[in-house]
ZATI-180313 format. One record per residue: x, y, z of N, C-alpha, C in turn. Coordinates in steps of 0.2 Angstrom, whole numbers, plus 5000, padded with zeros to 4 digits. Last residue first. Layout:
// ZATI-180313
XYZXYZXYZ...
// end
This chain:
// ZATI-180313
567555345653567555395647567555465650567355225660567955265661568055325656566255155660566755135655567355175655565555215671565755145671566355125666565355345666565855335672566055265672564555325655565155355654565655345660563455275662563755235658564455255656563055395669563255335673563655285668562655475658563255495662563455435666561555405653562155405649562755425653560755405665560955345662561555355658560555545666560855515671561055445669559855575654560455605655560855565660558555515658558955495652559655515652558155585669558355515670558755485664558055715663558555705669558655625669557055695654557655715652558255695657555955555658556155625659556855635656555655425654555155465655555355545655557055385642556655375649556155425649558455325634557755355633557455335640560155345628559655325633558955355632561555295620560955325619560455305625563255325616562755305621562155335620564555265606563955305606563555275612566255275605565755235607565155285608567255315590566955335596566455275598567855335577568255305582567955325589566455315565566955355569567255315574565655225559565955275555566455315558565055135568565255105562565655155558565355155586565155185580565455145574564955035598565455065595565155095588563655065611563855025605564455065602562355055622563055075621563355035616560755105627561155075622561855105621559455095638560155125637560455075632557755135643558255095640558855135639556155135651556755165649557255115647554955055655554955125653555555165651555854935664555154965662555155035661557454925655557054925661556354945659558754865645558054885646557754875653560154885636559954875643559254905644561154835624560554865625560354845632562754845617562354815623561754865624563054795600563354825606562954795612561654725596562154775593562454805599561154615603561054615596561554665592561254585617561854595613561754595605560354645630560254615623560954635620559654625647560254645642560154605636558754705658558654655653559154665648559454755674559154765667559154705663560154735685559454735686559154745679561554765683561354695683560554685684562454865678561754865677561454805678563754805679563554865684562754875684563754705670563854685677563554745681563654785658563154735660563154715667564754865659564154895659563654845661565754765657565754805664565054835665565554725644565454675650565354715657565854845638565154825638565054775643567254855640566754905642566054885643567654735633567754745640567254795643567354785620567054725623567054725630568154895618567454905618567154845621569454895616569254895623568554895623569654915602569954855605569654845613569255045600568854985598569054925601569455165611569855125608569355065606568455325611568555255613569055215609567555465616568155435613568355365615565755445617566455455621566955425616564255535616564755495613565355505617562455535617563055565618563555515615560755575619561255545614561955575616559255555627559955575627560355545623557555585627558055545624558755585625555955555634556555605633557155565631554355525627554955505630555455565630552655505624553155555627553755515630551655465610551955445616552555495618550755615603551155555602551455535609550055735604549655675605550155605605550955825601550755825608550355765609550955825587551555795591551355785598549755885584549855815583550455785587550056015588549555985591549555905590551056055580551256055587550656015590550456055567550956005569551055995576548656075567549356105567549856045569547455985557547756015563548456035562546955905547546655975548546856005554547255775544547055785551546755855551547655785531547055735533546855755539548755865532548155885527547555845529549555795540549355865542548655885538549855685531549455675538549155745540550555755521549855715520549455705526551655805528551155845525550455815523552255675531552055725536551555775534552455625518552055585523551755635528553355715513552755705510552255675514554455705522554155775521553455765518554855575521554655605527554255665526555255565508554655525510554455555516556355645509555755665505555155625506557255575516556955635519556355655515557555415518557355455513556955515516558455265518558255315522558055375517557955135506558455185508558155235512557155055497557455035504558055075505555855155490556455115490556655105497554455175489554855215486555555185485553855075496553555095490553955135486554555055508554655015503554355035496555255195516554555175513554755125507555955245530556155205524555455175522556655395538556055345537556255305530557755455548557755415542557255365541558055515560557755555555557755515548558655425568559055485566558755525561557955305570557755365574558255425573557555225554558055235560557855305563556355115548556855165548557255175554554855065539555355055544555755115544553354975533553755035534554355025539552854855531552554905527552954975528553954705530553754765533553354815529554354575528553854605524553554665527555454525535554754525539554154555535556454535526556354475529555654475532556454675523556254625518556054555521556754725536556154745533555954695527558054675538557454645542556854665539558654745528558654675527558154645532558454875532558154855526558154785525559254865544558554885545558254865538560554845539560254795544559454805544560754955531560754885528560454835533560855055541560255055536560254985533561155025558561355025551560855015546560954925572561054985569561354985562559954775571560554805573560554875570558154785573558754765570559354795573556554735580557154785580557654745576554754745576555454705576555954755576553054715578553654765579554254725580551454685571552054665574552654715573550054785577550454755572551154735575549154865585549054795585549454755579549154995586548854975580548854895580549955005598549255035598548855015592551154945594550654915599549954945599551655045586551454975583550954945587551855145595551355155590551155095586552755085603552155105606551655115601553855075594553555015597552855025600554055215592553955165586553555105589554455265604553855285601553655235596555755225608555255175609554555195607556955275596556455285601555955235602558255165591557755215589557255215595559255075591559355135595558855185593558954965584558854955592559055025595557855015570558454985574558454995581556254945566556655005567557354975570554854885556555554875559555954945560553254825557553654885557554354855559551854745548552454745552552854805551550254855546550754795545551354795549549054955540549354925546549754865543548855085532549055025530549454985535548355205539548155185532548255115530548955205551548255225551547955205544550255185548549955135551549155145551550655315542550655255538550255195541550555395554550155405548550055345543551455345562550755355565550355365559552655345555552355285557551555295559552855485554552755445548552355375549553155515567552555545564552355505557554255425570553655415573553055455570555255485561554955415560554355405564555255615568555155605561554855535559555655605581554955615580554755605572557055605580556655545583555955545581557355735576557455675571557055615574556255875580556855835580556855775576555655985584555255925585555855865585555856135590556256085587555956015589554756265588554956215592555356155588554056365581554856365581555156315586552756335579552956385584553756395585552656245569552456315567552656365573554156135572553456155571553256225570555356055562555256105567554556125566556255905560555655935559555655995565557455815550557255845557556755895555558055685541557555735541557355755548559155605530558955615536558555685536559655605517559355545519559055545526560355715512559655715512559355645513561655745513561455695508560755685508561655845524561955855517561755805512560055835532560755825532561055835525558655955532558955895530559755895532557156005539557856015539558255945538555656095538556056035536556756045536554456175547555156175545555456105544552756235544553256185546553956195544552156345542551756295545552156245548552956505544552856445541552456395545553256645546552656615547552456555544554556675545554256665539553556645539554956675558554956735555554556735548554856535561554356585564554356645560555956495554555256465553554756505555557056565558556856575552556156545551557156505571556956575571556756595564557656385567556956385571556756455570558856415562558356395557557656395561559656435573559456495568558956475563559656305579559356365582559256425578560256195574559656225570559356285574561156145583561356165576560856205572560356105594560856155594561056185588559555995588559256055590559756115591560355935572560255935579559855995582560855885559560255925560559955915567562555915555562055865558561455905561563356015551562955975546562455935549563256185557563556115557563056065554562756305544562756285551563056215551562856325531562756385535562756365543564156245522563656235527563556305530564556225507564656285512564156285517564156135497564456115503564656165508563356175487564056185486564456165492561956195482562256135484563056135483560956325487561456305483561856245485560056335498559856305492560456285488559956385511560456345509560356305503558156375512558756405515559356355513556756405503557356365504557956395507555056415505555656455506556256405507553556385496554156355499554756415499551956335498552356405497553056385500551456185490551756225495552056285493551056095480550656155481550956195487551755985478551255975483550956035484552756035469552255995466551655975471553456105479553056145474552556095471554055995485553656035489553256075484554855945474554355905477553855945481555756055471555256025466554655985469556456065483556056125481555556095476557055935484556655965489556156015487557855905474557255875473556755905478558855995478558755985471558055955470559056005491558656055488558456045481559955905496559255895497558855945493561355915496561055895490560255895490561756065505561855995503561455975497561456185510561956185505562156115503560456165519561056175522561656165517559056145517559556095514560256105516557656185525558356195526558756135523556156245520556656195519557356215520554656305526555356315526555756255525553056315519553556275521554256305521551356325520551956375520552556335523550156235511550656245517551256295515548956215504549356265503549856285509547856125505548056165511548556215510547756075492547256115495547456155501548855985491548856055488548356095490548455885499548955925502548955985498547455835491547255855498547855895500548155795479547655855479547455875486548955695484549255755482548755815482549055585495548555615492548755685490550555475493550155525496549555555492551355405485551155375491550755425495551655465473551155415473550955385479552655555476552055575476551455525475553755465476553555495482552855515482553855425462553755375467553455405474554155555457553555515455553355465460555355585462554755625464554155585462556155485456556055485463555455525465555955525443555755465445555655455452556655655443555955645441555655585443557955675445557455675451556755655449558855675435559055635440558455625446559155695419558655705423558755655429560455665413560155735412559555745417561855585416561155585417560855655417563155555405562855605410562155595410564255425404563655455401563355495407565855365401565455405405564855435402566655205397566455275395565955305401568155105400567455115400567255195399569355025389569155075395568455095394569754945379569154925383568954965389570954985374570354985369569654965373571854975384571655045382570955035378571454845395571854875391571554935388570954855413570854835406571354875402571354775429571354835425571354815417570854685440570954675433570854735429571754695456571154715452571354705444572154665472572254635465571654645461572054705485572354745481572454725474571754645497572154605493572454655488570954745503571554725506572054685502569854745494570254805495570954795498569354615496569654635490570054695490568854635509569354585508569754595501567954735507568554745512569054695510566954665500567354725497567954745501566554575509566954555503567254605499565954655518566554625520566954595514564854695510565354745513566054715515564154585510564454605503564954665505563854575523564154515520564554545514563054685525563754685529564154625526562454745509562354715516563054705519562354915502562554845502562554815509560855005501561555005503561754935504559854975486559954985493560654975495559654935472559555005474559555015482559954815468559254825470559154895473561354815466560854825460560154835462561954915480561854855476561354865470563055055484562355025483562354965478564055135496563955085490563255055490564755285499564255235501564055195495566255365504565855325499565355285502566655535509566655465510566355435504567355665519567055645513567055565514567755815529567655745528567255725521567755945531568355915529568255845528566455985535566655995528567255955526565755855547566055915545566355925538564455725543565155745546565355815544563255675539563255735543563955755546563855615524563255625528563355685532564855615515565055605522564455615527564855545499564555585504564855565511564555485484565055515487564855565492563855335480563655395482564255425486563755215468564255245472563955315474562955065463562955135463563455155468562554935451562754955457562755035457562154905438562454845442562554865449560554975434561254975435561554915439559355015429559554945429560254935429558855135430559355125425559655055424558155125442557855155436558255135430559055085452558455035449558155065443559855195453560155125451559555075448558955295456559355295449559655225448558655255469558155255464558455255457559855275475559555215475559055205470559955415473560455375470560155295470558955465481558955475474559355425471559555445494558955405492558855415484560655545493560755475494560155435492560355675480560255645487560455575487561655725469561055695470560955675477562655795457562455805463561755775464562955665445563255725448562955735455562755545439562155585441562355655444563355455426563555515431562955555432563655295424563155345424563155395429565055215416564855255422564155295420565555055412565155115410564955155417567154985416566454995417566155055414568454955415568054935409567354945410569254995424569054925425568554905419569455125421570055085420569855005421568155175425568355165417568955125416568255165438567755125435567955115428569355265441569355195443568955145439568755375436569355355433569455275434567655395444567555385437568155355434568355415456567855365456567755345448569055535453569455475455568955415454567955625451568455615446568855545447567455625464567055595458567455575452568455685471568355615472567955585467568255815465568955785465568855705466566855845468567155845461567755805460566955845483566555795479566855795472567455945491567855895488567555845484566256015494566756045489567255995487564755925493565355945496565855975491563655865486563755935485564355965489563655725485563155765490563255835490563555625470563955655476563455705479563555475460563355535463563755565468563555345448563955385453563655455454563055185443562855255445563355285450563655085431563755095439563555175439563154955420563355015422563355025429563654775419563154835419563454895421564054615427564054665422563554715422564054615445563854585439563954645433565454665456564854675453564654635447566754655461566254605463565554615460567454765456567654705454567154645456566854875463566654855456566854795454567554875475566854865475566654845468568854885472568654825476567954815476568855005465569054945462568854885465568555085476568055085471568255025467569755075483569155055486568555045481570655125474570755055477570055035479570255255473570255215467570255145469570355305486569755305483569755255477571755295489571255255493570655255489572055395479572355325479571955275483571455515483571255485477571555415476571155505501571455535495571255495489571055505518570655495512570955535506572055555526571855485526571455465520571855695524572055665531571955585531571355725513572055745514572255725521569755725520570155725514570855765515569455605532569655675531570055675524568255475528568855505531568955575530567455325525567355395527568055415530566655195517567255225518567055295520565555055523565755105518566455135520565154955531564655005530564955055525566254875534565754845529565254895528567555015533567154955536566654925531568755125536568455085530568155025534569155285540568755225542568455185536570455385544570155355539569755285541571255435554570655475552570255445547572355355554571755335559571155375558573155405545572755345543572255335548573755515552573355525547572855465545573755515570573955485564573455485558573755675578573355605576573655575570
// end
């Protein structure tokens, strides 16, 4: 494979294989393209614990210093924590060094605006344009920026999360919790938060060194060993984070993988009971969210896939909550960033209020089966593939908000190009797993994957 083809630079950020397209030169140029468009002020820099993080962080800090910018170095921090730090320190922006759920050889950069959320597609396009022009205003020696180390990176984030729940009620239950941070950034705030909630905490993969104990994406297959740990420890619940801790998967007390799609649904069920109001999810999120909104009689809206699209729609609709079905709840009271810590606190608060086990609560939620798959694809052929799908599934209601979403009564299919990988993703949801898998398989046949 061509080395450069392993590097993806888009309006959503930069991601690639270190030494296979992603290197210090690319990093410096991309950071310069971002910082050159920011208002005056310091820039927060953090990383998710991957082994290549220190090298890339050094390149990021060097680029910012050469532009005359002050760097606020948060070292290892979760992605939602980065958003909080930007707001807390009134920074001009932030850079999180992370490849999210990708394997260890990957890394990347996620960009934050001054309001502490991932930059919009329009701002991302402006960064791309500057990156391609390559014209940056490097400063003379006397104007080089300095770096300040941030000593406490988690206290404000923890304060904001705790303010959303009944801490005394949760502490009274003394939940036994297994937290799987998988050697990512999540343990830094995760242990502290859960202890503040009075939990008896066991942390797996606590050292944030990027030496993943299992593949980074918190899927059922990858968490088979963690499920065993949950039951062996007699835990009330298992919380599983991705490396930058903006996603959360859940395991119940029986060792059953509840998964990422249920994370948002559980949070919504609790939040809407307390604070009814508009809800926003992306178009690839389980229909459970829509069903819960309809149960409570509140407005429900869909956005295109992508955190920036969800948060933009949340702001436009004055939503009380939102998120993505990949385990990413977003609570405006804490910040407009997907946040695993929000998910943990809200789920524990609901369990404390209900006085029931997680398995019983999950069984009360709307029931769907979901299939998520992906196909290698040439982005130049995506449009033709979607047209072929629309023609093949002519009995469905078609929506081109993001890729192609096809809806039938009680089931749906979404096919769209990934923003971060050279693939096409297919997601289907239906009353049974067989029906969902059949939809994905049929989509694959139609597009020749």
